[in-house]
Structures are given as C-alpha cells and as structure tokens.
N, C-alpha and C positions, 0 to 999 in steps of 0.2 A: 905277226903279231897286232890286234886290235888293242887300241886302247881305251883305258876304262873311259873314258869323257868321250869316244864314239859309239862307244855301247850304250852308254847312258842317254847318247841322242838320238838313237835308233828305236831304243825302248820307251822312248818317251811317245814314241810314233804311234798314231792307232792303227789299227787294222788300216784301215782305206787309205791312208796316206804309205801305207808300207807296200800297199795293191799299186799306188799309182808310182811311187820311185823305183817298183822292182820293174813295172810295165814300162817306164823310159827304156829301159834296159842300157846303153851307152853314154844317153842323155843325161840319167840318174845324178844326183849331187854327191852320191856314192858308189865309188869305185874298188875292184879289187877285192880284200879282203871286207869293205866295210859294204862293199854290196854282196856277199855271199853273208853276212852276217845278216843283213835285211832279209836273204832270204829265209835263212834257218829260222829268224825271227816271226817272221809270218806265219811259217811253217807251225814252229810251236805252236803260237795263239789257236790257229786253225784246227789245233790235234788237242787243244787244251779246252775248246767249244764242242768241240766232238764229245769229248770225254766227258764233260758236265751237261751234255744232250743224252747220252749214254746213261748216266744218272741218274737224272730227271725220270727216265723211261723206264727204269728197272725200279725208281723209286713208286712211281705211279704203276706198273704191273706187281709190285708187291702191295698197295692199297686196294687197288681193282682184287686180287687174289685173295685178300683180309673181307672184303667186303664180299665178296662169293660164299668164302665162309660162313658165314654170320648169317647169308642166304639161304645158304642150303641149313644151318643148323635150323633157323625160322622153320623151313619144311618141313623135315623132318619133326618137330612140336609141333605143325600145325595137323601132320600129318597123325602123329598119335592122338592130339586131342581129336580127329574128327574120327579113328576110329573107335576112342569111347565114348564119342554123342551117338555113332551107329549103335551101341552094345546099348545105351542105354534106350535109346528109342527103341532096340527088338524087345526091352526088359518090358517099358514101356506100355508096348502092343501085346503083348503077352499077358501081363495082367489087367489091359482091358477087355480083350477074349475072353478069358479066364472070370471076371466080371458079371459078363452078360451071359 
C-alpha cells in the first residue's frame, strides 16, 4: 500500500520528471509500489493530454462545420439573388426590345 505522502510526491512531478524516473528503472528513486504508481501516474497524464487534444479537435471540427453551414447559407442566398437578377435582366431586355 502506497502512503498518501508518497502519492503526493509523485503527483507533484512533471511529466518529464516522471519519464526520467521511469526510464531509470532499477536506479529510480521510486521502487516497487512507488515505481508502479509513477508509471500509472504518467500513463494517466498522457491519457488526459490525449483527451484534451481530442476534445480540442472535436471543438475545432464543430466550429469548422458551423462556418461551412454559414457559407452554404450565404451561397444559397447569393444563388437566389443571382436568379432574381437574371429575371430582372430578361425583363429589362424585353422592355427595351418592345420599345424599339
């Protein structure tokens, strides 16, 4: 069983320090349960980092999708305005021909 004090000591280490201690294996200042906890702590930190990246990626994709939707709506509006402009142009051309 690992003491709370030992856990706090390991939890206080940065990821780089944890990697260094784990890479030392038998020469690490952590042995036995402490070493296993250090490995678990590093794995947990790595998973948290991966999850943060995943959530950021999802957020970015949602934002990109929202922008794409807005662009699509603008495109539809522009298309409708273009159709109206073509119709007005045809009417104007017919009026001009009729007056001649």
